[in-house]
C-alpha positions as a printed Julia matrix, in Angstrom:
803×3 Matrix{Float64}:
  12.32  -23.45    9.21
  10.61  -23.37    5.82
   8.82  -20.07    5.25
   5.72  -21.9     4.03
   5.54  -23.63    7.41
   6.58  -20.61    9.48
   3.82  -18.28    8.25
   0.92  -20.68    9.0
   2.37  -21.37   12.47
   2.58  -17.64   13.12
  -1.03  -17.18   12.03
  -2.06  -20.16   14.15
  -0.47  -18.65   17.24
  -2.19  -15.33   16.52
  -5.54  -17.07   16.1
  -4.99  -19.03   19.32
  -4.29  -15.85   21.25
  -7.4   -14.16   19.81
  -9.53  -17.21   20.59
  -8.2   -17.21   24.16
  -9.09  -13.53   24.56
 -12.56  -14.14   23.17
 -13.05  -17.08   25.54
 -11.98  -14.97   28.5
 -14.38  -12.25   27.46
 -17.17  -14.78   27.01
 -16.5   -16.17   30.47
 -16.44  -12.7    31.94
 -19.71  -11.8    30.24
 -21.4   -14.96   31.52
 -20.33  -14.23   35.1
 -23.39  -12.85   36.97
 -21.3   -10.69   39.3
 -19.2    -9.27   36.46
 -22.32   -8.57   34.4
 -23.9    -6.69   37.29
 -20.69   -4.73   37.85
 -20.56   -3.78   34.16
 -24.19   -2.64   34.31
 -23.43   -0.64   37.47
 -20.46    1.01   35.75
 -22.5     1.93   32.66
 -25.32    3.38   34.75
 -22.89    5.24   37.01
 -21.17    6.92   34.07
 -24.52    8.01   32.66
 -25.88    9.39   35.94
 -22.63   11.13   36.88
 -22.69   12.82   33.49
 -26.33   13.81   34.09
 -25.58   15.29   37.54
 -22.49   17.08   36.21
 -24.49   18.68   33.41
 -27.25   19.66   35.85
 -24.78   21.2    38.31
 -22.93   23.07   35.55
 -26.23   24.41   34.2
 -27.19   25.54   37.71
 -23.87   27.37   38.11
 -24.49   29.04   34.76
 -28.06   30.23   35.43
 -28.49   30.71   39.19
 -25.8    33.42   39.6
 -27.65   35.52   37.01
 -30.85   35.16   39.03
 -28.95   36.19   42.17
 -27.52   39.23   40.35
 -31.03   40.25   39.29
 -32.01   40.19   42.96
 -28.92   42.23   43.76
 -29.82   44.69   41.01
 -33.35   45.22   42.31
 -32.08   45.77   45.86
 -29.46   48.2    44.62
 -31.98   50.2    42.63
 -33.87   51.0    45.84
 -30.75   52.52   47.37
 -29.82   54.19   44.05
 -33.24   55.83   43.82
 -32.99   57.31   47.32
 -29.47   58.63   46.7
 -30.36   60.19   43.34
 -33.39   62.01   44.77
 -30.94   63.66   47.17
 -28.38   64.39   44.42
 -30.94   65.87   42.02
 -31.77   68.43   44.7
 -28.21   69.77   44.03
 -26.91   68.48   47.37
 -23.4    67.0    47.7
 -23.05   63.23   47.82
 -20.98   63.16   51.04
 -23.72   64.97   52.96
 -26.4    62.31   52.37
 -27.91   61.57   55.82
 -28.76   58.16   57.24
 -26.92   55.92   54.77
 -26.31   53.21   57.38
 -29.94   53.32   58.52
 -31.18   53.02   54.94
 -29.05   50.04   53.87
 -28.98   48.07   57.15
 -32.4    46.45   56.46
 -31.13   45.22   53.07
 -28.0    43.69   54.61
 -30.07   42.07   57.33
 -32.69   40.69   54.92
 -30.27   38.96   52.53
 -27.5    36.79   54.06
 -25.6    36.68   50.75
 -24.96   40.45   50.83
 -21.54   41.43   52.18
 -21.0    45.11   51.44
 -22.77   48.2    50.11
 -20.57   51.2    49.38
 -20.66   54.54   47.6
 -17.59   55.6    45.62
 -16.93   59.06   44.2
 -15.34   59.76   40.76
 -11.85   59.85   42.39
 -12.37   56.24   43.59
 -12.62   57.32   47.22
 -15.11   55.5    49.4
 -17.74   57.94   50.62
 -20.03   55.54   52.51
 -19.67   51.86   53.29
 -21.92   49.41   55.13
 -21.04   45.78   55.73
 -22.82   42.71   56.97
 -21.9    41.64   60.48
 -19.96   38.61   59.18
 -17.79   40.89   57.04
 -17.65   43.99   59.2
 -13.86   44.05   59.33
 -13.05   42.38   56.0
 -11.87   44.06   52.84
 -12.0    42.55   49.37
  -8.36   41.55   49.82
  -9.05   40.0    53.2
 -12.05   38.14   51.82
  -9.98   36.77   48.98
  -7.29   35.62   51.42
  -9.97   33.98   53.52
 -11.12   32.07   50.45
 -14.36   34.02   50.01
 -14.99   35.27   46.49
 -17.19   38.32   46.07
 -19.4    39.16   43.12
 -20.59   42.73   42.73
 -22.72   45.03   40.62
 -22.19   48.72   40.02
 -24.93   51.33   39.58
 -24.2    54.92   38.5
 -25.27   57.82   40.69
 -26.48   60.79   38.64
 -27.09   64.37   39.67
 -29.11   66.64   37.41
 -26.07   67.26   35.21
 -23.53   64.46   35.51
 -22.47   61.23   37.15
 -21.09   61.99   40.59
 -20.25   58.5    41.8
 -21.35   54.9    41.8
 -23.02   52.45   44.11
 -21.35   49.05   44.55
 -23.13   46.08   46.09
 -21.1    42.95   46.78
 -22.45   39.44   47.22
 -20.62   36.4    48.58
 -20.11   33.69   45.96
 -20.03   31.14   48.78
 -23.73   31.8    49.44
 -24.58   30.86   45.87
 -22.27   27.84   45.84
 -23.61   26.66   49.18
 -27.21   26.68   47.95
 -26.31   24.62   44.87
 -24.01   22.19   46.65
 -26.61   21.44   49.29
 -29.26   20.65   46.69
 -26.97   18.48   44.57
 -25.52   16.65   47.57
 -29.01   15.33   48.22
 -29.28   14.37   44.55
 -25.93   12.58   44.73
 -27.17   10.48   47.66
 -30.38    9.64   45.79
 -28.33    8.79   42.71
 -26.08    6.41   44.68
 -29.1     4.65   46.17
 -30.7     4.34   42.72
 -27.55    2.77   41.25
 -27.27    0.22   44.08
 -30.94   -0.72   43.91
 -30.91   -1.03   40.11
 -27.75   -3.16   40.17
 -29.26   -5.46   42.8
 -32.4    -5.89   40.69
 -30.31   -6.66   37.57
 -28.33   -9.25   39.5
 -31.55  -10.8    40.86
 -33.18  -11.25   37.43
 -30.08  -12.61   35.67
 -31.92  -15.87   34.85
 -35.02  -14.18   33.44
 -36.11  -15.27   29.97
 -36.29  -11.72   28.59
 -33.29  -10.5    30.51
 -32.17   -7.97   27.87
 -35.6    -6.34   27.73
 -35.78   -6.03   31.53
 -32.23   -4.69   31.62
 -33.08   -1.96   29.14
 -36.25   -1.11   31.04
 -34.45   -0.87   34.41
 -31.72    1.29   32.92
 -34.16    3.66   31.21
 -36.51    3.97   34.2
 -33.59    4.74   36.55
 -32.13    7.34   34.21
 -35.48    9.03   33.55
 -36.35    9.07   37.26
 -33.02   10.7    38.12
 -33.48   13.14   35.23
 -36.86   14.17   36.62
 -35.25   14.63   40.04
 -32.54   16.86   38.53
 -35.1    18.9    36.57
 -37.29   19.31   39.67
 -34.26   20.41   41.72
 -33.18   22.94   39.11
 -36.67   24.36   38.79
 -36.99   24.59   42.58
 -33.63   26.41   42.84
 -34.48   28.82   40.04
 -38.01   29.42   41.32
 -36.77   30.08   44.84
 -34.15   32.48   43.48
 -36.7    34.44   41.47
 -39.16   34.56   44.33
 -36.28   35.43   46.65
 -36.04   38.84   44.99
 -39.59   39.64   45.99
 -39.02   38.2    49.47
 -35.9    40.35   49.93
 -37.83   43.48   48.97
 -40.56   42.57   51.42
 -38.06   41.98   54.21
 -36.4    45.3    53.43
 -39.75   47.11   53.76
 -40.53   45.13   56.93
 -37.25   46.29   58.48
 -37.96   49.92   57.63
 -41.41   49.74   59.22
 -39.96   47.85   62.16
 -37.67   50.81   62.93
 -40.75   53.01   63.27
 -42.37   50.51   65.62
 -39.24   50.44   67.78
 -39.59   54.19   68.13
 -43.2    53.56   69.28
 -44.64   55.28   66.23
 -47.99   54.24   64.81
 -47.7    53.81   61.0
 -51.43   54.45   60.59
 -51.32   57.79   62.41
 -47.75   59.04   62.64
 -46.31   58.11   59.23
 -47.18   59.7    55.92
 -46.41   58.65   52.38
 -46.47   54.89   52.96
 -48.48   54.38   49.77
 -45.9    56.4    47.82
 -43.08   54.24   49.21
 -44.95   51.08   48.28
 -45.6    52.38   44.78
 -41.91   53.23   44.4
 -40.93   49.68   45.36
 -43.36   48.29   42.81
 -42.27   50.69   40.1
 -38.65   49.65   40.52
 -39.71   45.98   40.39
 -42.35   45.56   37.68
 -42.47   41.8    38.27
 -44.45   42.45   41.46
 -48.24   42.46   41.26
 -48.63   44.32   44.55
 -46.91   45.18   47.8
 -49.05   45.62   50.91
 -48.64   46.62   54.53
 -51.51   45.16   56.58
 -52.36   45.67   60.24
 -54.31   43.4    62.54
 -57.0    46.08   62.75
 -57.74   45.63   59.07
 -56.0    48.75   57.72
 -54.24   48.03   54.4
 -51.63   50.18   52.66
 -51.11   48.94   49.12
 -49.01   49.88   46.12
 -51.77   48.66   43.84
 -55.22   47.54   44.84
 -55.44   43.92   43.65
 -58.4    42.97   41.53
 -60.49   39.92   42.28
 -61.06   38.05   45.46
 -58.37   36.94   47.85
 -58.95   33.31   46.85
 -58.46   34.0    43.15
 -55.24   35.85   43.85
 -53.95   32.94   45.89
 -54.35   30.75   42.84
 -52.7    33.18   40.4
 -49.87   34.55   42.57
 -47.04   33.48   44.77
 -47.81   35.18   48.07
 -45.13   35.88   50.67
 -46.17   37.15   54.11
 -43.44   38.71   56.28
 -44.23   39.78   59.86
 -43.02   43.18   61.02
 -41.11   42.96   64.25
 -41.05   39.85   66.42
 -43.18   37.02   64.99
 -44.97   36.46   68.31
 -45.65   40.16   68.83
 -46.35   41.46   65.36
 -49.12   43.94   64.69
 -48.26   44.41   61.02
 -47.24   42.25   58.13
 -45.87   42.85   54.65
 -47.56   40.89   51.83
 -45.71   40.51   48.52
 -47.53   39.14   45.5
 -45.73   38.01   42.36
 -47.67   36.42   39.47
 -46.85   32.8    38.83
 -46.68   33.58   35.13
 -43.67   35.83   35.77
 -41.83   32.98   37.44
 -42.81   30.51   34.7
 -41.68   32.85   31.92
 -38.29   33.37   33.55
 -37.9    29.62   34.04
 -38.83   28.76   30.46
 -35.52   29.85   28.93
 -33.48   27.94   31.5
 -35.73   24.93   31.07
 -35.26   24.94   27.29
 -31.49   25.08   27.64
 -31.43   22.21   30.12
 -33.76   20.1    27.99
 -31.28   20.44   25.13
 -28.5    19.26   27.43
 -30.71   16.48   28.75
 -31.29   15.28   25.19
 -27.56   15.0    24.59
 -26.92   13.17   27.86
 -29.85   10.8    27.21
 -28.41    9.84   23.83
 -25.0     9.19   25.38
 -26.55    7.13   28.17
 -28.29    4.95   25.6
 -24.92    4.57   23.89
 -23.4     3.24   27.12
 -26.27    0.81   27.57
 -26.02   -0.33   23.96
 -22.27   -0.92   24.4
 -22.86   -3.02   27.51
 -25.49   -5.16   25.77
 -23.34   -5.55   22.66
 -20.33   -6.73   24.63
 -22.48   -9.22   26.49
 -24.19  -10.47   23.32
 -20.95  -10.76   21.31
 -19.7   -13.44   23.69
 -22.23  -15.99   22.42
 -21.23  -18.75   20.01
 -24.29  -18.24   17.82
 -22.99  -16.55   14.66
 -26.21  -14.65   13.87
 -26.6   -13.22   17.37
 -22.89  -12.43   17.6
 -22.96  -10.62   14.24
 -25.92   -8.5    15.34
 -24.26   -7.45   18.58
 -20.82   -6.94   17.05
 -22.38   -4.75   14.39
 -23.56   -2.43   17.17
 -20.01   -2.06   18.51
 -19.09    0.31   15.67
 -21.73    2.82   16.74
 -19.9     3.95   19.93
 -16.7     4.35   17.94
 -18.25    6.49   15.23
 -20.4     8.47   17.69
 -17.37    9.43   19.78
 -15.44   10.31   16.61
 -18.19   12.74   15.62
 -18.55   13.91   19.23
 -14.91   15.05   19.19
 -15.66   17.53   16.42
 -19.19   18.24   17.66
 -17.87   19.59   20.98
 -16.24   22.44   19.07
 -18.93   23.26   16.49
 -20.88   25.79   18.57
 -17.93   28.15   19.17
 -15.39   27.27   16.47
 -16.36   30.05   13.97
 -16.11   32.76   16.63
 -12.83   31.35   17.96
 -11.25   31.24   14.48
 -12.52   34.73   13.72
 -10.84   36.14   16.84
  -7.56   34.33   16.12
  -7.47   35.45   12.5
  -8.24   39.06   13.43
  -5.31   39.06   15.85
  -3.15   37.68   13.03
  -4.27   40.41   10.62
  -6.09   38.01    8.27
  -9.34   39.18    6.68
 -12.78   37.57    6.81
 -11.97   35.4     3.8
  -9.57   33.39    5.94
 -12.45   32.11    8.07
 -14.33   30.58    5.15
 -11.04   29.13    3.86
 -10.5    27.2     7.1
 -13.92   25.58    6.83
 -13.51   24.94    3.11
 -10.21   23.15    3.79
 -11.87   20.97    6.44
 -14.7    19.89    4.13
 -12.32   19.43    1.19
 -10.01   17.21    3.29
 -13.05   15.26    4.45
 -14.27   14.71    0.89
 -10.93   13.88   -0.71
 -10.04   11.39    2.04
 -13.11    9.26    1.34
 -12.12    7.44   -1.86
  -8.48    6.69   -0.91
  -9.7     5.47    2.47
 -12.38    3.36    0.79
  -9.82    1.76   -1.52
  -7.53    1.09    1.44
 -10.39   -0.5     3.4
 -11.36   -2.53    0.33
  -7.87   -3.98    0.12
  -6.7    -4.22    3.73
  -9.83   -3.89    5.87
 -10.76   -1.19    8.39
  -8.32   -2.06   11.2
  -5.65    0.53   10.42
  -8.24    3.17    9.49
  -9.82    2.94   12.94
  -6.54    3.96   14.51
  -5.33    6.48   11.93
  -8.66    8.34   11.9
  -8.59    8.9    15.66
  -4.94    9.97   15.65
  -5.53   12.46   12.82
  -8.59   13.94   14.55
  -6.92   14.13   17.97
  -3.75   15.77   16.6
  -5.87   18.24   14.63
  -7.72   19.26   17.79
  -4.69   19.33   20.08
  -2.89   21.5    17.56
  -5.54   24.17   18.0
  -4.52   24.54   21.66
  -0.97   25.5    20.67
  -1.15   27.13   17.24
  -2.51   30.55   16.34
  -0.7    30.96   13.03
  -3.17   30.91   10.09
  -1.08   28.37    8.17
  -0.89   26.13   11.21
  -4.63   26.4    11.76
  -5.19   25.41    8.14
  -2.97   22.35    8.57
  -4.86   21.31   11.72
  -8.22   21.62    9.96
  -6.95   19.48    7.1
  -5.89   16.81    9.6
  -9.26   16.95   11.39
 -11.2    16.75    8.12
  -9.14   13.82    6.89
  -9.55   12.08   10.25
 -13.34   12.46   10.17
 -13.45   11.16    6.59
 -11.34    8.11    7.47
 -13.5     7.49   10.53
 -16.62    7.43    8.37
 -15.05    5.0     5.87
 -13.7     2.77    8.65
 -17.14    2.49   10.26
 -18.78    1.93    6.89
 -16.27   -0.79    5.91
 -16.73   -2.51    9.28
 -20.49   -2.56    8.71
 -20.24   -3.88    5.16
 -17.93   -6.72    6.16
 -20.01   -7.59    9.21
 -23.34   -7.74    7.37
 -21.67  -10.14    4.93
 -22.19  -12.75    7.64
 -25.9   -11.94    8.05
 -27.24  -10.02    5.0
 -30.52   -9.35    6.83
 -28.62   -6.8     8.95
 -27.88   -4.56    5.97
 -30.62   -2.03    6.76
 -29.55   -1.83   10.39
 -25.96   -1.32    9.37
 -26.86    1.6     7.13
 -28.86    3.22    9.94
 -25.98    2.98   12.42
 -23.94    5.59   10.54
 -26.82    8.06   10.64
 -27.6     7.35   14.3
 -23.95    7.7    15.27
 -23.57   11.01   13.45
 -26.75   12.58   14.81
 -26.03   11.37   18.36
 -22.5    12.76   18.26
 -23.57   16.12   16.85
 -26.53   16.65   19.21
 -24.56   15.67   22.31
 -21.46   17.52   21.14
 -23.31   20.78   20.44
 -25.11   20.72   23.79
 -22.12   19.74   25.93
 -19.57   21.83   24.03
 -21.63   25.0    24.39
 -21.78   24.38   28.16
 -18.11   23.44   28.59
 -16.72   26.45   26.73
 -18.42   28.82   29.2
 -16.41   27.38   32.1
 -13.18   26.15   30.53
 -12.6    28.23   27.39
 -12.01   26.93   23.85
  -8.51   25.54   24.39
  -9.6    23.29   27.24
 -12.46   21.95   25.08
  -9.98   21.16   22.29
  -7.82   19.33   24.81
 -10.75   17.35   26.22
 -11.92   16.41   22.73
  -8.45   15.07   21.94
  -8.36   13.07   25.18
 -11.75   11.65   24.26
 -10.1    10.47   21.04
  -7.47    8.56   23.02
 -10.21    6.72   24.91
 -11.84    5.92   21.58
  -8.51    4.65   20.26
  -8.21    2.38   23.31
 -11.74    1.1    22.68
 -10.9     0.38   19.04
  -7.67   -1.48   19.84
  -8.93   -3.49   22.82
 -12.52   -4.26   21.85
 -13.65   -3.22   18.37
 -10.79   -4.62   16.26
 -10.46   -7.95   18.17
 -14.23   -8.52   17.93
 -14.13   -7.7    14.22
 -11.28  -10.18   13.65
 -13.11  -12.83   15.64
 -16.25  -12.48   13.53
 -14.35  -12.5    10.25
 -13.15  -16.03   11.03
 -16.68  -17.2    10.22
 -17.39  -14.7     7.41
 -17.05  -16.87    4.3
 -17.19  -15.72    1.62
 -16.52  -12.0     2.08
 -19.37  -10.35    0.25
 -17.5    -7.08    0.03
 -14.4    -8.57   -1.58
 -13.81   -7.25   -5.08
 -14.08   -9.55   -8.02
 -10.78  -11.21   -8.97
 -11.28   -9.98  -12.52
 -11.73   -6.35  -11.49
  -8.84   -4.13  -12.5
  -7.56   -1.58  -10.03
  -7.83    1.66  -11.96
  -7.3     4.11   -9.11
  -9.3     7.07   -7.81
 -10.24    8.63  -11.15
 -11.18    5.3   -12.66
 -13.58    4.57   -9.77
 -15.04    8.07   -9.97
 -15.57    7.79  -13.73
 -17.22    4.39  -13.32
 -19.71    5.83  -10.83
 -20.41    8.86  -13.01
 -21.19    6.6   -15.97
 -23.6     4.4   -14.01
 -27.12    5.67  -14.58
 -28.63    4.03  -11.51
 -26.14    5.47   -9.03
 -25.71    8.92  -10.58
 -29.47    9.52  -10.55
 -29.53    8.86   -6.82
 -26.52   11.13   -6.33
 -27.76   14.14   -8.34
 -31.49   13.98   -7.58
 -31.47   12.84   -3.94
 -28.0    12.74   -2.29
 -26.63   16.12   -3.35
 -29.93   18.04   -2.77
 -30.22   16.51    0.71
 -26.73   17.63    1.7
 -27.36   21.02    0.1
 -30.49   21.43    2.24
 -28.6    20.46    5.38
 -25.69   22.85    4.77
 -27.51   25.63    2.92
 -30.88   25.8     4.67
 -30.65   24.16    8.1
 -27.13   25.29    9.04
 -26.63   28.48    6.99
 -29.92   30.01    5.89
 -32.46   29.17    8.6
 -30.6    30.94   11.45
 -30.43   34.11    9.35
 -34.12   33.98    8.45
 -35.22   33.26   12.02
 -33.0    36.05   13.31
 -34.7    38.48   10.93
 -38.03   37.39   12.45
 -36.79   38.35   15.92
 -35.97   34.92   17.36
 -33.15   34.8    19.9
 -30.09   32.62   19.44
 -31.3    30.15   22.1
 -34.7    29.82   20.41
 -33.08   29.31   17.01
 -30.89   26.54   18.41
 -33.88   24.83   19.99
 -35.89   24.99   16.75
 -33.04   23.54   14.7
 -32.59   20.69   17.19
 -35.95   19.37   16.01
 -34.26   18.53   12.71
 -31.87   16.11   14.41
 -34.71   14.81   16.56
 -36.69   14.07   13.4
 -33.75   12.2    11.86
 -33.32   10.09   14.98
 -37.05    9.37   15.2
 -37.06    8.25   11.58
 -34.09    5.97   12.08
 -35.64    4.39   15.15
 -38.01    2.53   12.84
 -35.51    2.43    9.96
 -35.04   -1.35   10.08
 -38.78   -1.98    9.82
 -39.2     0.53    7.0
 -36.38   -0.94    4.94
 -37.8    -4.42    5.38
 -41.23   -3.28    4.23
 -40.22   -0.99    1.36
 -37.55   -0.92   -1.31
 -34.85    1.73   -0.61
 -35.7     3.49   -3.89
 -39.28    4.08   -2.74
 -38.05    5.45    0.59
 -35.79    7.87   -1.27
 -38.76    9.16   -3.28
 -40.85    9.64   -0.13
 -37.93   11.31    1.67
 -37.12   13.72   -1.16
 -40.74   14.71   -1.86
 -41.58   14.89    1.86
 -38.53   17.07    2.56
 -39.57   19.47   -0.19
 -43.12   19.53    1.17
 -41.8    20.32    4.67
 -39.97   23.38    3.35
 -43.09   24.49    1.49
 -44.99   24.19    4.8
 -42.46   26.45    6.55
 -42.24   29.14    3.89
 -45.73   28.89    2.42
 -47.4    29.47    5.77
 -45.74   32.88    6.09
 -46.62   33.78    2.51
 -50.21   32.53    2.4
 -51.44   33.31    5.93
 -49.43   36.24    7.32
 -52.5    37.62    9.08
 -52.99   34.36   10.93
 -49.57   34.68   12.57
 -50.32   38.27   13.56
 -53.56   37.12   15.21
 -51.91   34.12   16.89
 -48.1    34.55   17.08
 -47.66   31.14   18.73
 -48.83   29.49   15.49
 -45.67   30.75   13.8
 -43.49   28.74   16.19
 -45.69   25.67   15.67
 -45.31   25.92   11.88
 -41.54   26.31   12.21
 -41.08   23.44   14.65
 -43.41   21.17   12.66
 -41.69   21.99    9.38
 -38.15   21.52   10.71
 -39.11   18.32   12.52
 -40.78   16.89    9.41
 -37.75   17.84    7.32
 -35.54   15.81    9.67
 -38.06   12.97    9.67
 -38.08   12.73    5.87
 -34.32   13.17    5.63
 -34.04   10.2     7.96
 -35.68    8.22    5.15
 -32.77    9.21    2.9
 -29.59    9.05    4.97
 -29.51    5.29    5.55
 -31.6     3.94    2.61
 -29.5     5.73    0.03
 -26.41    3.85    1.23
 -28.34    0.59    0.97
 -29.55    1.62   -2.5
 -26.01    2.37   -3.7
 -24.41   -0.65   -2.0
 -26.97   -2.99   -3.6
 -26.55   -1.6    -7.12
 -25.16   -3.59  -10.02
 -22.09   -1.34  -10.0
 -21.38   -2.29   -6.38
 -21.58   -5.97   -7.33
 -18.8    -5.37   -9.88
 -16.56   -2.88   -8.03
 -17.19   -3.72   -4.39
 -19.64   -1.93   -2.13
 -16.96   -0.18   -0.05
 -15.49    1.52   -3.13
 -18.87    2.55   -4.55
 -20.25    3.86   -1.25
 -17.03    5.8    -0.57
 -17.28    7.36   -4.03
 -20.91    8.23   -3.35
 -19.9     9.85   -0.05
 -17.39   11.95   -1.98
 -19.93   13.06   -4.59
 -22.69   13.91   -2.1
 -20.29   16.32   -0.39
 -20.74   18.56   -3.41
 -24.1    19.43   -1.87
 -22.34   20.68    1.27
 -20.36   23.12   -0.86
 -23.21   24.08   -3.2
 -25.87   24.64   -0.49
 -24.65   28.0     0.89
 -23.7    29.18   -2.63
 -27.29   28.62   -3.81
 -29.11   29.84   -0.71
 -27.09   33.07   -0.2
 -28.29   34.9    -3.37
 -31.86   33.7    -2.8
 -31.8    35.18    0.7
 -30.58   38.49   -0.69
 -33.23   38.47   -3.42
 -36.05   37.72   -0.93
 -34.71   39.97    1.86
 -34.09   36.96    4.14
 -37.75   35.99    3.96
 -38.95   32.46    4.65
 -40.42   32.52    1.15
 -36.89   31.48    0.15
 -37.48   28.16    1.92
 -40.69   27.55    0.0
 -38.93   28.16   -3.33
 -36.16   25.72   -2.46
 -38.75   23.2    -1.24
 -40.55   23.33   -4.58
 -37.28   22.55   -6.37
 -36.45   19.64   -4.07
 -39.98   18.24   -4.47
 -39.54   18.36   -8.25
 -36.2    16.49   -7.99
 -37.94   13.78   -5.95
 -40.65   13.31   -8.56
 -38.02   13.22  -11.34
 -36.06   10.53   -9.48
 -39.26    8.48   -9.1
 -39.78    8.61  -12.88
 -36.18    7.93  -13.91
 -34.99    5.29  -11.46
 -34.17    2.29  -13.59
 -35.11   -0.74  -11.52
 -36.72   -1.91   -8.31
 -35.35   -4.55   -5.97
 -37.31   -6.8    -3.72
């Protein structure tokens, strides 16, 4: 057959197959049952992820609360033993050990064993709960029961003469959590079924997509509130359980006296001293009282105020002494609500960070479902809008792969390099290689996408990233680690160019979608980093770094499957109607290679002004201030690592909030004006952060909470104004005269390469300023003044304004 005939027939068969696949997908999307099933699947994935994160967070926090309770109970026994030892009496002659610890074992069902061990590791005393009276640690392990224990030293006047070990059954902790989350799982299942039925019932509604989004969001938020309420109830009960256990221990001790027919009011002395000792060992308690029906009250601390006012300010636990129906005395434990709230606040902040990541991923699933449904229509404009959104899940998951490792990667590399005998300089080299590979992959990838399209880049980027992450699970050699970081950096760079090229070619069909296309890159990056940081920090606690690397690589395989089966076929289908290709280079343009493209951009006044006065300073602020400098400055102010992480998350939240209304802003204002506002506003935000500490230091001493407000407001505003730069600057560069001549993919890829200079320069500039200012926040104000000046200079020098 003639080659001229063979090639068109081959293309025709390919087009026929693609059209058939698209028709099948369109038919599937129009099927009411299939649409409801797809919605059910999307919602199920989101809620299962939410419950998994909630359960993992509970397993991370609740055992610590249980250990605190164990610690407080052990300190009571420790105090009694040390009083005996400091009287120069031998440990093995302590009288009444079983009598002393039996009330503790009886009051807390999670306790299994309390024992005293001498310096030669011989057991001096041991008391066990009835359920474990004949079990050893080995027997318990064989029976499948895992024990968790704490150890407290026993000191005489001169030295340590032994230790006290208290063991707790892990099954008691796991049982509490599983019971609570089993109820949540049932509620979750019912919510999914009800929501799916409602979606199926309203399939003919005029504003179906709006109702679908509303149902999805309401269901997810309702389940999130249920998870948060469950976690807070578990944590609160655990914290209050410590006070309840102490009260039950005291009740048991008094109950022994009643069994001996002794009258505590007449026959016992020193009850007030015992109560004061309990309270001293547990400062969270407001008071501990022993009350009789006759009105006699023994108290560790006379409470101030009326009984009614205390009821409002305290959690009050009343424990009868003896049989409930024949009790003449009761123990009353008061713990201030503020103590419980303060202990819950840290756990709540951590979970809210995780919730933010899961919420963003859930919206990604919903967006994917709506995009697949909308891309089945025959209307070119609607199809282009929905198919444009399909690149966001791909790029988000690509960033998520690396984001899962960001929180622990420096520490992991540091440990590996130390074992290999490599100095601290090796750590910075690994990160420099990653960023260098990222930067230098941009222009070749852009030229490849310009000539051949993004199809191959979608696949190569994922393979490079996945191999780079999987290699970290096997390689500990410094050279091998360097090679893996180069692969990961190149993969992330190619992923960015592939997504960018897809957007540029898609908006060629509907130019009005240009602003939305530019925002998708920013939204995808911020979503992937926020979710990755939150989930990666949680996963590494349970699985270790290697397992996280493996999971990130497997996530890449799923992304590769998505690209091959959905993203690329939909892109090819849309390109059939994309005539002419707005991103195609001019036939008269000569291909001069990497250096020629770079030189052309450097010579263009319009683009280089945006690069040097806006793009590079923005990246320098992100790398030098937000990532590098701010944690050091906040640490010097006494903020904990968790608080620093929460404060910095407001930057990403500000970027996302800004991009939420990015389409409207770019329709109302020229990108150049947005860049001026973003640059000047970002500088002003830094001045707000640093200037407040310099101008009003006494105000923060008078009201310390104002310091946190200034920091959160400044960081959030910085993200908000940077959101006015990330997407509009791509639109500004892609709509330049140079892009009309060279092709927007080439120019934007070159811009991406040049702006990465800011990533390298940021820490180099900020580090000496921190040293000069002794890590003061005044450093931030100085940098903010410089950035503000750059913004004003760009406003004066920008050459033209587009409508």
